[in-house]
C-alpha beads as a LAMMPS data file, in Angstrom:
LAMMPS data file: protein, C-alpha beads

100 atoms
99 bonds

1 atom types
1 bond types

-500.0 500.0 xlo xhi
-500.0 500.0 ylo yhi
-500.0 500.0 zlo zhi

Masses

1 110.0

Atoms # bond

1 1 1 202.210 -401.754 -343.382
2 1 1 205.399 -399.863 -342.204
3 1 1 207.478 -400.863 -339.376
4 1 1 206.019 -399.979 -335.892
5 1 1 207.384 -397.433 -333.541
6 1 1 206.939 -399.922 -330.513
7 1 1 206.480 -403.586 -329.981
8 1 1 204.507 -404.746 -326.982
9 1 1 205.737 -408.232 -325.884
10 1 1 203.104 -410.169 -323.873
11 1 1 204.418 -413.367 -322.140
12 1 1 202.414 -416.229 -322.856
13 1 1 204.327 -418.940 -321.141
14 1 1 205.206 -421.136 -324.371
15 1 1 208.102 -423.192 -323.588
16 1 1 210.396 -424.864 -325.417
17 1 1 208.265 -428.024 -326.546
18 1 1 205.373 -425.627 -326.949
19 1 1 203.625 -426.300 -323.814
20 1 1 202.373 -423.495 -321.659
21 1 1 203.360 -423.198 -318.213
22 1 1 203.535 -420.643 -315.648
23 1 1 201.063 -418.217 -314.730
24 1 1 201.156 -415.513 -317.345
25 1 1 198.994 -417.121 -320.035
26 1 1 196.357 -418.164 -317.119
27 1 1 196.110 -414.509 -315.862
28 1 1 195.981 -412.914 -319.427
29 1 1 192.857 -414.479 -321.100
30 1 1 191.436 -411.836 -323.494
31 1 1 194.153 -409.291 -322.517
32 1 1 195.669 -409.430 -326.107
33 1 1 192.287 -408.281 -327.560
34 1 1 191.758 -405.709 -325.141
35 1 1 195.379 -404.457 -325.755
36 1 1 195.010 -404.448 -329.667
37 1 1 191.686 -402.334 -329.224
38 1 1 193.095 -399.978 -326.907
39 1 1 196.245 -399.537 -328.968
40 1 1 193.773 -398.663 -331.979
41 1 1 191.464 -396.363 -330.186
42 1 1 194.350 -394.244 -329.069
43 1 1 196.034 -394.411 -332.344
44 1 1 199.237 -395.632 -331.115
45 1 1 201.968 -397.304 -333.549
46 1 1 202.437 -400.432 -331.863
47 1 1 202.328 -403.980 -332.580
48 1 1 201.396 -406.750 -329.979
49 1 1 203.558 -410.198 -329.720
50 1 1 202.474 -412.834 -327.707
51 1 1 206.006 -414.413 -326.697
52 1 1 207.606 -417.466 -325.344
53 1 1 208.164 -417.442 -321.787
54 1 1 209.797 -414.255 -320.712
55 1 1 211.283 -415.994 -317.556
56 1 1 209.760 -413.646 -314.993
57 1 1 207.234 -416.251 -313.804
58 1 1 207.599 -414.957 -309.991
59 1 1 206.718 -411.638 -311.129
60 1 1 203.974 -412.363 -313.881
61 1 1 202.056 -411.640 -316.015
62 1 1 204.837 -409.920 -317.431
63 1 1 204.987 -407.439 -320.620
64 1 1 207.772 -405.890 -322.364
65 1 1 207.676 -402.362 -324.174
66 1 1 210.138 -402.252 -327.046
67 1 1 212.530 -400.275 -327.950
68 1 1 212.041 -398.492 -324.416
69 1 1 212.719 -401.615 -322.682
70 1 1 210.432 -401.406 -320.397
71 1 1 209.838 -404.611 -318.336
72 1 1 206.273 -404.830 -316.503
73 1 1 205.374 -406.951 -313.926
74 1 1 201.703 -408.037 -312.729
75 1 1 199.861 -407.159 -315.580
76 1 1 196.554 -408.936 -314.613
77 1 1 194.225 -406.128 -315.438
78 1 1 192.652 -403.789 -317.914
79 1 1 193.897 -400.847 -315.341
80 1 1 197.282 -402.246 -315.561
81 1 1 197.150 -402.011 -319.266
82 1 1 195.717 -398.758 -319.240
83 1 1 198.372 -397.603 -317.072
84 1 1 201.241 -398.852 -319.338
85 1 1 199.617 -397.549 -322.275
86 1 1 199.033 -394.053 -320.597
87 1 1 202.956 -394.149 -319.665
88 1 1 203.868 -395.026 -323.557
89 1 1 201.719 -392.111 -324.430
90 1 1 203.237 -389.783 -321.756
91 1 1 206.948 -391.095 -322.263
92 1 1 207.131 -392.564 -318.650
93 1 1 206.616 -395.725 -317.326
94 1 1 204.203 -396.335 -314.606
95 1 1 206.582 -397.360 -311.698
96 1 1 204.164 -399.556 -309.765
97 1 1 204.481 -401.998 -312.575
98 1 1 208.126 -401.852 -313.460
99 1 1 210.543 -404.631 -312.912
100 1 1 213.479 -403.206 -311.238

Bonds

1 1 1 2
2 1 2 3
3 1 3 4
4 1 4 5
5 1 5 6
6 1 6 7
7 1 7 8
8 1 8 9
9 1 9 10
10 1 10 11
11 1 11 12
12 1 12 13
13 1 13 14
14 1 14 15
15 1 15 16
16 1 16 17
17 1 17 18
18 1 18 19
19 1 19 20
20 1 20 21
21 1 21 22
22 1 22 23
23 1 23 24
24 1 24 25
25 1 25 26
26 1 26 27
27 1 27 28
28 1 28 29
29 1 29 30
30 1 30 31
31 1 31 32
32 1 32 33
33 1 33 34
34 1 34 35
35 1 35 36
36 1 36 37
37 1 37 38
38 1 38 39
39 1 39 40
40 1 40 41
41 1 41 42
42 1 42 43
43 1 43 44
44 1 44 45
45 1 45 46
46 1 46 47
47 1 47 48
48 1 48 49
49 1 49 50
50 1 50 51
51 1 51 52
52 1 52 53
53 1 53 54
54 1 54 55
55 1 55 56
56 1 56 57
57 1 57 58
58 1 58 59
59 1 59 60
60 1 60 61
61 1 61 62
62 1 62 63
63 1 63 64
64 1 64 65
65 1 65 66
66 1 66 67
67 1 67 68
68 1 68 69
69 1 69 70
70 1 70 71
71 1 71 72
72 1 72 73
73 1 73 74
74 1 74 75
75 1 75 76
76 1 76 77
77 1 77 78
78 1 78 79
79 1 79 80
80 1 80 81
81 1 81 82
82 1 82 83
83 1 83 84
84 1 84 85
85 1 85 86
86 1 86 87
87 1 87 88
88 1 88 89
89 1 89 90
90 1 90 91
91 1 91 92
92 1 92 93
93 1 93 94
94 1 94 95
95 1 95 96
96 1 96 97
97 1 97 98
98 1 98 99
99 1 99 100
């Protein structure tokens, strides 16, 4: 497997001692699987990474697309994930989810 063109970081709220806190992990149950399946279905060259806390708790659930450095807030539905993946395909992030 080669190096993926994109990495999608999904906050899972892990903290220093390994405990989950915040809201991201509570509102993203099942999202990693949906995200992975959509990436495969669309043929995107992406790797999904569950991360520690991204320090965006007040805007979570948070997701980041690299190397674009697109930071997204409120990613709490399949519709949000679809919009973000559509944006990745089109080269333009969906404005309604961007963290300014």
